[in-house]
C-alpha positions in Angstrom: 16.1 -66.5 5.5 12.3 -66.2 5.5 10.6 -67.7 8.6 8.9 -70.3 5.9 12.4 -71.4 4.6 13.5 -74.8 5.3 17.2 -75.5 6.3 17.6 -77.7 3.2 16.3 -74.7 1.0 18.9 -72.4 2.5 21.8 -75.1 1.7 21.1 -74.7 -1.9 23.8 -72.9 -3.6 25.9 -73.3 -0.3 27.1 -76.9 -0.3 30.2 -76.2 1.7 28.0 -75.2 4.9 25.7 -78.3 4.4 27.6 -80.9 6.6 27.6 -78.5 9.4 23.9 -79.2 9.8 24.9 -82.6 11.6 27.3 -82.6 14.5 28.0 -86.4 14.1 30.4 -86.0 10.7 32.0 -83.1 12.5 32.8 -85.0 15.7 33.8 -88.3 13.8 36.0 -86.3 11.6 37.6 -84.7 14.3 38.4 -87.9 16.3 39.7 -89.4 12.8 42.2 -86.7 12.5 43.1 -86.3 16.4 43.8 -90.2 16.3 45.9 -90.2 13.0 47.8 -87.2 14.2 48.4 -88.8 17.7 49.6 -91.9 16.0 51.9 -90.5 13.4 54.0 -88.2 16.2 54.7 -91.2 18.3 55.6 -93.6 15.2 57.9 -90.7 13.6 59.4 -90.1 17.1 60.5 -93.7 17.2 61.7 -93.8 13.9 63.7 -90.4 14.2 64.9 -90.8 18.0 64.8 -94.2 18.9 66.2 -95.6 16.0 68.1 -92.3 15.0 67.0 -92.4 11.4 69.0 -89.6 9.6 66.7 -88.6 6.7 63.4 -87.1 7.6 63.2 -85.8 3.9 63.3 -89.5 2.6 60.5 -90.3 5.0 58.4 -87.7 3.6 58.9 -88.9 0.3 57.8 -92.4 1.4 54.5 -90.7 2.7 53.9 -88.8 -0.4 54.7 -92.1 -2.4 51.8 -94.1 -0.3 49.3 -91.2 -0.8 50.1 -91.3 -4.6 49.6 -95.2 -4.9 46.6 -95.4 -2.4 44.8 -92.7 -4.3 45.7 -94.1 -7.9 44.8 -97.5 -7.1 41.4 -96.4 -5.6 40.7 -94.2 -8.5 41.5 -97.1 -11.1 39.0 -99.3 -9.3 36.4 -96.5 -9.2 36.2 -96.4 -5.4 37.1 -92.7 -5.5 36.9 -90.0 -8.4 38.9 -87.1 -8.7 39.7 -85.1 -12.1 42.2 -86.1 -14.6 45.4 -84.0 -15.2 45.1 -81.2 -17.4 47.4 -77.8 -17.7 44.4 -76.0 -15.4 45.4 -78.2 -12.3 48.6 -76.4 -11.2 47.3 -73.0 -11.4 44.0 -74.1 -9.3 46.4 -75.9 -6.7 49.1 -73.0 -6.3 50.3 -72.3 -3.6 49.4 -75.6 -2.0 52.3 -77.8 -3.4 55.0 -75.4 -1.9 53.2 -75.3 1.4 52.6 -78.9 1.3 56.5 -79.6 1.1 57.4 -77.3 3.7 54.9 -78.5 5.9 56.1 -82.2 5.6 59.8 -81.4 5.7 59.9 -78.7 8.8 57.3 -81.1 10.6 59.4 -84.2 10.3 62.6 -82.3 11.2 61.3 -80.5 14.3 59.9 -83.9 15.5 63.4 -85.3 15.8 65.0 -81.9 17.5 62.8 -81.4 20.4 61.2 -83.5 23.3 57.8 -84.5 22.7 56.4 -82.1 25.7 58.1 -78.9 23.9 57.1 -79.8 20.6 53.6 -80.2 21.5 53.7 -76.9 23.3 55.1 -75.1 20.6 52.9 -76.3 17.9 50.1 -74.4 19.5 51.3 -71.4 17.6 49.8 -72.9 14.7 46.2 -71.8 16.3 46.3 -68.1 16.3 48.1 -67.9 12.8 45.1 -70.2 11.3 42.6 -67.8 13.1 44.2 -64.7 11.4 44.7 -66.4 7.8 41.0 -67.5 8.1 40.2 -63.9 8.9 42.5 -62.8 6.0 41.9 -65.3 3.2 38.6 -66.6 3.9 36.9 -63.6 5.2 35.6 -65.4 8.4 34.4 -63.5 11.7 34.5 -65.4 14.9 32.8 -64.2 18.3 35.0 -63.0 21.2 34.6 -66.1 23.1 36.7 -67.9 20.7 39.6 -65.4 20.7 39.6 -65.8 24.4 39.8 -69.7 24.2 42.7 -69.3 21.6 44.5 -66.6 23.7 44.3 -69.3 26.5 46.3 -71.8 24.7 48.7 -69.6 23.5 49.2 -67.9 26.9 49.6 -71.6 28.3 52.2 -72.3 25.4 54.1 -69.2 26.5 54.1 -70.3 30.3 55.2 -73.6 29.3 58.0 -72.7 26.8 59.6 -70.2 29.4 60.7 -73.0 31.5 62.0 -75.3 28.8 65.5 -76.3 30.1 66.4 -78.1 26.7 66.3 -75.2 24.6 67.4 -76.1 21.0 67.5 -73.0 18.7 67.3 -75.2 15.4 64.6 -77.3 16.9 62.4 -74.0 17.8 63.1 -72.5 14.3 61.7 -75.5 12.5 59.0 -76.0 14.6 57.7 -72.2 14.3 58.4 -72.7 10.8 55.9 -75.8 10.7 53.1 -73.7 12.7 53.3 -71.3 9.5 53.3 -73.8 7.1 50.5 -75.7 9.0 48.3 -72.7 9.3 48.6 -71.7 5.6 48.0 -75.5 4.3 44.7 -75.7 6.4 43.2 -72.6 5.1 44.3 -72.9 1.5 42.9 -76.6 1.5 39.6 -75.4 2.6 39.7 -72.6 0.1 40.5 -75.1 -2.8 38.7 -78.4 -2.0 35.4 -77.3 -3.9 33.8 -80.6 -5.3 33.1 -78.6 -8.6 37.0 -78.3 -8.9 39.6 -80.8 -7.9 37.7 -82.1 -4.7 39.5 -83.4 -1.7 41.1 -86.6 -3.3 42.1 -84.3 -6.4 43.9 -81.8 -3.8 45.5 -84.7 -2.1 46.7 -86.6 -5.1 48.1 -83.7 -7.2 49.8 -82.2 -4.2 51.9 -85.3 -3.6 52.4 -85.6 -7.4 53.8 -82.0 -8.0 56.1 -82.2 -4.9 57.5 -85.8 -4.9 60.1 -85.3 -7.5 61.4 -82.0 -6.1 61.4 -83.3 -2.4 63.6 -86.2 -4.1 66.0 -83.8 -5.7 66.4 -82.0 -2.6 66.7 -85.2 -0.5 69.7 -86.0 -3.2 71.2 -82.7 -3.0 71.4 -82.4 0.9 72.6 -86.1 1.3 69.4 -87.1 2.9 68.8 -90.0 0.3 72.3 -91.2 0.6 71.8 -91.3 4.3 68.7 -93.2 4.2 70.1 -95.7 1.6 73.1 -96.5 3.7 71.1 -96.6 7.4 71.9 -99.8 9.3 68.5 -100.7 10.4 66.8 -101.8 7.0 67.3 -105.6 7.8 65.3 -104.8 11.1 62.0 -106.1 10.7 60.4 -103.7 13.4 62.2 -100.8 11.9 61.0 -101.6 8.5 57.5 -102.3 9.7 57.4 -98.7 11.5 58.7 -97.1 8.5 55.9 -98.3 6.4 53.3 -97.8 9.0 54.4 -94.0 9.0 54.0 -93.9 5.3 50.5 -95.2 5.6 49.7 -92.7 8.4 51.2 -90.0 6.7 48.5 -90.6 4.1 45.8 -91.0 6.6 46.9 -87.8 8.4 46.7 -85.8 5.1 43.2 -87.2 4.3 41.9 -87.0 7.8 43.1 -83.4 7.7 40.9 -82.6 4.8 38.1 -84.5 5.9 38.1 -82.5 9.2 38.5 -79.2 7.4 35.7 -80.0 5.1 33.3 -80.9 7.8 34.6 -78.1 10.3 36.6 -75.3 9.7 40.5 -75.0 9.4 40.5 -73.5 12.7 38.7 -76.5 14.3 41.1 -78.7 12.5 44.1 -76.9 14.2 42.4 -76.8 17.9 42.0 -80.7 17.6 45.3 -81.1 16.7 46.5 -78.8 19.7 44.4 -80.9 22.2 45.9 -84.1 20.8 49.5 -82.6 21.4 48.8 -81.6 24.8 47.5 -85.2 25.4 51.0 -86.4 24.0 52.8 -84.2 26.5 51.1 -85.6 29.4 52.1 -89.0 28.0 55.7 -88.0 27.4 56.0 -87.0 31.1 55.3 -90.6 32.0 56.7 -92.9 29.3 58.8 -90.6 27.1 61.9 -90.5 29.2 63.1 -87.0 27.7 60.7 -84.5 29.8 62.4 -82.2 32.4 59.7 -81.4 34.7 59.1 -77.9 36.1 55.9 -76.4 38.0 55.8 -73.7 35.3 55.7 -76.0 32.4 53.0 -78.2 33.9 50.8 -75.4 34.7 51.2 -73.8 31.3 50.3 -77.4 29.9 47.0 -77.3 32.0 46.0 -73.9 30.7 46.8 -75.1 27.2 44.3 -78.0 27.6 41.9 -75.9 29.5 41.7 -73.3 26.4 41.4 -76.3 23.8 38.8 -78.1 25.9 36.8 -74.6 26.1 36.9 -74.2 22.3 35.7 -77.6 21.7 32.9 -77.0 23.9 31.9 -73.8 22.4 32.2 -75.3 18.9 30.1 -78.3 19.5 27.6 -76.1 21.4 27.2 -74.3 18.1 28.4 -71.0 20.1 31.2 -70.6 17.4 29.3 -68.7 14.7 31.8 -68.2 12.3 30.6 -66.5 9.1 31.9 -66.0 5.5 31.6 -62.2 4.7 28.7 -62.0 2.0 27.3 -65.4 3.0 24.4 -64.6 5.3 22.4 -67.9 4.5 25.6 -70.1 5.6 25.9 -68.0 8.8 22.1 -68.7 9.8 22.5 -72.6 9.2 25.7 -72.9 11.3 23.8 -70.8 14.2 21.2 -73.7 14.1 23.8 -76.4 14.6 
């Protein structure tokens, strides 16, 4: 960029980098995502553990249905816009629908099989996976300081998980699968929400549309749907309220994830989620009732939090000069944030 060229001129032809000029939407979108993610874990934990709701896939269907309904009504009322369906949309979306349903099912299943603190610790492995996929798929590069922060988060997770006295192989398997799906979902969503293509609302709407029917089939074939319909608490007002709240929060979580990835990066979105999860772990120690204390676990959680806060500090200070290969103007713009 020449010395006489303004940032606004540099942004032409690079719309994806424009929001990074201001820190306000970056911070607000991150806070919105963190809040939604925090709330949905608590609500899902209550449904799947406290009420012992036996059908996590059925709950996922409810969240997909809420997403479709809210976005379609908003489109009809011209509140939002996304393209009408045509035969090119499945090609544009692939492989997001498959990743989307895998992320939903593995996330809901892992929540019910692990204590809140250990669930949040193991979710940290999403961060290096996201970093790796951004480098491979999006061609980004990060400075050494970011790698050190990510390493600290993962190291803390290893230390904390090493002292887990409530080991559950099935729970660990589901949460690690959820890590893989979450990382892939964040990176591919960032790649595909080009406003000239589907846009963020189109990605959300068509993802849910394509996967709700296969998910219903899976729910029927596994007995998940039948267990849900015969569940005894459907006459309990508090349970029904929390179920509907989870469906609404499912939509808000998906929307806030896309919004945070749009204004930041997929890696930043993942780190925000990690900081939120560590906060839940601290709360779980006090009020969850299912936390088994050990000094090693507590030390590991603190190392995770330190790494996450360091990453946040570096990013907000503009030291995270992630660049897309072949896009030098975007790199120069981000370094001025």
